[in-house]
Z-matrix of the N, CA and C atoms (Angstrom, degrees):
N
C 1 1.466
C 2 1.457 1 106.93
N 3 1.305 2 119.56 1 147.73
C 4 1.439 3 126.89 2 178.97
C 5 1.602 4 107.55 3 -108.54
N 6 1.265 5 115.95 4 130.14
C 7 1.473 6 119.62 5 179.81
C 8 1.511 7 109.28 6 -125.37
N 9 1.331 8 118.66 7 146.59
C 10 1.503 9 117.86 8 174.69
C 11 1.506 10 111.91 9 -62.77
N 12 1.256 11 111.96 10 154.39
C 13 1.531 12 119.83 11 -179.05
C 14 1.500 13 111.00 12 -53.05
N 15 1.373 14 119.35 13 -44.96
C 16 1.404 15 121.44 14 -177.49
C 17 1.528 16 113.16 15 -59.20
N 18 1.320 17 114.59 16 -33.44
C 19 1.505 18 124.70 17 -177.47
C 20 1.569 19 106.55 18 -71.38
N 21 1.312 20 116.38 19 -45.94
C 22 1.429 21 122.75 20 -178.79
C 23 1.558 22 110.22 21 -60.47
N 24 1.353 23 111.39 22 -43.96
C 25 1.464 24 116.73 23 -179.41
C 26 1.547 25 112.05 24 -66.03
N 27 1.309 26 117.70 25 -40.47
C 28 1.420 27 124.09 26 176.71
C 29 1.561 28 112.00 27 -63.38
N 30 1.347 29 117.03 28 -41.50
C 31 1.411 30 122.62 29 178.32
C 32 1.545 31 109.96 30 -67.42
N 33 1.338 32 115.69 31 -42.44
C 34 1.486 33 118.98 32 176.24
C 35 1.488 34 112.81 33 -64.60
N 36 1.353 35 121.69 34 -36.17
C 37 1.408 36 125.22 35 176.54
C 38 1.513 37 112.53 36 -62.58
N 39 1.312 38 111.86 37 -47.13
C 40 1.470 39 119.41 38 -179.58
C 41 1.561 40 111.39 39 -67.83
N 42 1.296 41 117.60 40 -38.39
C 43 1.502 42 124.57 41 179.88
C 44 1.564 43 103.55 42 -65.82
N 45 1.261 44 121.01 43 -45.64
C 46 1.484 45 124.08 44 -178.17
C 47 1.547 46 109.91 45 -64.41
N 48 1.319 47 117.69 46 -40.84
C 49 1.469 48 123.32 47 -179.64
C 50 1.530 49 107.84 48 -61.84
N 51 1.363 50 117.00 49 -40.02
C 52 1.506 51 120.26 50 -175.55
C 53 1.553 52 108.96 51 -92.98
N 54 1.301 53 120.35 52 -4.58
C 55 1.476 54 118.48 53 -179.37
C 56 1.514 55 115.58 54 70.95
N 57 1.332 56 115.87 55 31.70
C 58 1.416 57 119.21 56 178.27
C 59 1.526 58 110.88 57 -131.73
N 60 1.326 59 120.06 58 175.74
C 61 1.445 60 120.22 59 -179.95
C 62 1.441 61 113.69 60 -84.67
N 63 1.368 62 121.16 61 162.84
C 64 1.348 63 127.30 62 176.58
C 65 1.512 64 111.99 63 -56.64
N 66 1.343 65 115.50 64 -41.62
C 67 1.441 66 121.83 65 179.14
C 68 1.553 67 112.32 66 -60.83
N 69 1.353 68 114.92 67 -39.85
C 70 1.468 69 119.39 68 175.44
C 71 1.496 70 114.51 69 -61.36
N 72 1.299 71 115.17 70 -44.12
C 73 1.487 72 121.28 71 177.42
C 74 1.495 73 108.73 72 -60.29
N 75 1.294 74 119.67 73 -49.28
C 76 1.531 75 120.60 74 179.23
C 77 1.494 76 112.22 75 -59.27
N 78 1.281 77 117.74 76 -43.70
C 79 1.495 78 120.99 77 178.86
C 80 1.485 79 112.16 78 -63.26
N 81 1.291 80 119.64 79 -44.29
C 82 1.501 81 122.66 80 -177.74
C 83 1.519 82 108.04 81 -67.74
N 84 1.313 83 117.39 82 -44.70
C 85 1.447 84 118.39 83 -176.71
C 86 1.482 85 110.63 84 -67.07
N 87 1.369 86 120.44 85 -40.42
C 88 1.468 87 121.76 86 177.58
C 89 1.510 88 109.46 87 -65.51
N 90 1.295 89 118.86 88 -38.35
C 91 1.459 90 120.00 89 -177.70
C 92 1.530 91 109.23 90 -66.74
N 93 1.403 92 116.19 91 -40.96
C 94 1.397 93 117.48 92 179.91
C 95 1.610 94 111.42 93 -64.46
N 96 1.301 95 114.27 94 -40.98
C 97 1.458 96 117.53 95 -175.96
C 98 1.529 97 109.37 96 -68.61
N 99 1.311 98 116.96 97 -41.96
C 100 1.545 99 119.72 98 174.44
C 101 1.535 100 112.21 99 -59.27
N 102 1.301 101 114.07 100 -41.36
C 103 1.473 102 116.22 101 177.97
C 104 1.525 103 113.69 102 -63.55
N 105 1.360 104 112.89 103 -43.72
C 106 1.453 105 116.19 104 175.95
C 107 1.570 106 114.65 105 -59.11
N 108 1.350 107 109.58 106 -41.14
C 109 1.504 108 115.37 107 179.58
C 110 1.520 109 109.90 108 -65.76
N 111 1.284 110 116.96 109 -41.66
C 112 1.518 111 117.75 110 177.78
C 113 1.501 112 113.60 111 -66.00
N 114 1.340 113 117.49 112 -33.64
C 115 1.462 114 120.73 113 178.03
C 116 1.548 115 113.10 114 -67.13
N 117 1.288 116 112.94 115 -34.57
C 118 1.532 117 118.12 116 178.84
C 119 1.516 118 109.15 117 -70.16
N 120 1.287 119 119.52 118 -27.35
C 121 1.447 120 121.15 119 -175.92
C 122 1.521 121 112.91 120 -80.66
N 123 1.338 122 114.75 121 -17.36
C 124 1.455 123 116.36 122 -176.32
C 125 1.492 124 114.46 123 -95.43
């Protein structure tokens, strides 16, 4: 996936704040969003 520079920087800032990797942040946020979406459909 390609992301704009500002988005990568924001992801890196949040990952550093939490002490995790950029990939971890993306996975967690995607999982949360998919769960929210699934809950709205039920």
